[in-house]
C-alpha positions as a Markdown table, in Angstrom:
| # | Residue | x | y | z |
|---|---|---|---|---|
| 1 | Met | -5.4 | 0.1 | 2.7 |
| 2 | Ile | -1.9 | -2.3 | 2.1 |
| 3 | Arg | 0.8 | 0.7 | 3.0 |
| 4 | Pro | 4.2 | -1.2 | 2.8 |
| 5 | Phe | 6.6 | -0.6 | 5.9 |
| 6 | Cys | 9.2 | 1.7 | 4.9 |
| 7 | Asp | 12.2 | 2.8 | 7.1 |
| 8 | Ser | 11.6 | 6.3 | 6.3 |
| 9 | Pro | 7.8 | 6.8 | 5.4 |
| 10 | His | 7.2 | 10.5 | 4.0 |
| 11 | Glu | 5.8 | 13.1 | 5.3 |
| 12 | Arg | 3.6 | 14.0 | 2.0 |
| 13 | Met | 2.1 | 10.6 | 2.1 |
| 14 | Asp | 1.2 | 11.0 | 5.7 |
| 15 | Val | -0.6 | 14.0 | 4.8 |
| 16 | Leu | -2.7 | 12.9 | 1.5 |
| 17 | Leu | -3.5 | 9.7 | 3.9 |
| 18 | Gly | -4.7 | 11.8 | 6.8 |
| 19 | Glu | -7.2 | 13.6 | 4.4 |
| 20 | Phe | -8.3 | 11.0 | 3.0 |
| 21 | Leu | -8.9 | 8.9 | 6.1 |
| 22 | Ala | -10.7 | 11.7 | 7.7 |
| 23 | Arg | -13.6 | 11.3 | 5.5 |
| 24 | Pro | -16.5 | 9.5 | 6.9 |
| 25 | Glu | -17.1 | 7.2 | 4.0 |
| 26 | Val | -13.8 | 5.4 | 4.6 |
| 27 | Ser | -13.2 | 2.9 | 6.9 |
| 28 | Met | -10.3 | 0.6 | 6.5 |
| 29 | Glu | -7.1 | -1.4 | 8.3 |
| 30 | Val | -3.8 | -0.9 | 7.5 |
| 31 | Trp | -1.5 | -3.7 | 6.2 |
| 32 | Gln | 2.2 | -3.2 | 6.5 |
| 33 | Arg | 3.7 | -6.2 | 6.4 |
| 34 | Ala | 3.1 | -9.6 | 3.7 |
| 35 | Glu | 2.3 | -11.5 | 6.8 |
| 36 | Gln | -0.4 | -9.4 | 7.7 |
| 37 | Leu | -2.5 | -9.9 | 4.1 |
| 38 | Arg | -5.8 | -11.8 | 4.2 |
| 39 | Pro | -7.4 | -12.9 | 1.0 |
| 40 | Val | -9.9 | -10.2 | -0.3 |
| 41 | Gln | -13.1 | -11.2 | -2.1 |
| 42 | Gly | -14.3 | -8.3 | -4.4 |
| 43 | Gly | -14.3 | -4.6 | -3.7 |
| 44 | Arg | -11.7 | -2.2 | -3.4 |
| 45 | Ile | -8.0 | -2.2 | -2.0 |
| 46 | Phe | -5.8 | 1.4 | -1.6 |
| 47 | Phe | -2.1 | 0.6 | -2.2 |
| 48 | Ala | 0.0 | 3.6 | -0.3 |
| 49 | Leu | 3.8 | 3.0 | -1.2 |
| 50 | Asp | 6.4 | 5.1 | 0.2 |
| 51 | Leu | 9.7 | 3.8 | -1.9 |
| 52 | Glu | 13.4 | 4.3 | -0.1 |
| 53 | Glu | 16.1 | 6.3 | -1.3 |
| 54 | Thr | 16.7 | 3.4 | -3.8 |
| 55 | Gly | 13.4 | 3.8 | -5.4 |
| 56 | Leu | 12.4 | 0.4 | -4.1 |
| 57 | Asn | 10.3 | -0.7 | -1.0 |
| 58 | Leu | 11.1 | -4.5 | -0.3 |
| 59 | Glu | 8.2 | -5.4 | 1.7 |
| 60 | Trp | 6.0 | -4.0 | -1.1 |
| 61 | Cys | 7.9 | -6.7 | -3.3 |
| 62 | Arg | 7.2 | -9.6 | -1.0 |
| 63 | Met | 3.1 | -8.6 | -0.7 |
| 64 | Leu | 3.1 | -8.3 | -4.6 |
| 65 | Ala | 4.7 | -12.2 | -4.2 |
| 66 | Arg | 2.4 | -13.5 | -1.7 |
| 67 | Ile | -0.9 | -12.0 | -3.6 |
| 68 | Arg | 0.7 | -13.7 | -7.3 |
| 69 | Gln | 1.3 | -16.6 | -5.3 |
| 70 | Asp | -1.4 | -17.6 | -3.8 |
| 71 | Ala | -4.8 | -18.7 | -5.1 |
| 72 | Ser | -6.8 | -17.8 | -2.3 |
| 73 | Phe | -6.6 | -14.0 | -3.3 |
| 74 | Asp | -9.6 | -13.2 | -5.4 |
| 75 | Arg | -8.7 | -11.3 | -8.7 |
| 76 | Asn | -11.8 | -9.6 | -8.9 |
| 77 | Trp | -11.1 | -6.4 | -6.9 |
| 78 | Val | -10.0 | -2.9 | -8.1 |
| 79 | Gly | -7.2 | -1.1 | -6.7 |
| 80 | Val | -5.6 | 2.1 | -6.7 |
| 81 | Val | -1.9 | 3.0 | -5.8 |
| 82 | Ala | -0.5 | 6.4 | -4.2 |
| 83 | Val | 3.5 | 6.4 | -4.5 |
| 84 | Asp | 5.8 | 8.7 | -2.9 |
| 85 | Gly | 9.7 | 8.6 | -2.5 |
| 86 | His | 12.9 | 10.4 | -2.2 |
| 87 | Ala | 14.0 | 9.9 | -5.5 |
| 88 | Glu | 14.1 | 12.5 | -8.4 |
| 89 | Leu | 11.2 | 11.3 | -10.0 |
| 90 | Tyr | 9.3 | 12.3 | -7.0 |
| 91 | Pro | 10.6 | 15.8 | -5.5 |
């Protein structure tokens, strides 16, 4: 799971992730910094994204840049993105 670092993570996301990770068929490691990313060959990736009050997450931007610029990241995987934030769009 990729959950970019956020100064103020959201409780709702913690609840969602707790329920998801409690499932017996789910096992994963959590990456919070772009430096932690390593190439993934195929498979599935779960992105859990907490947005700051500005509606941005700068670590998410750094992670996307690294994935896009590093040719060793296989593009043959499926990703799911869950987003939560403090902005009006995410009440």
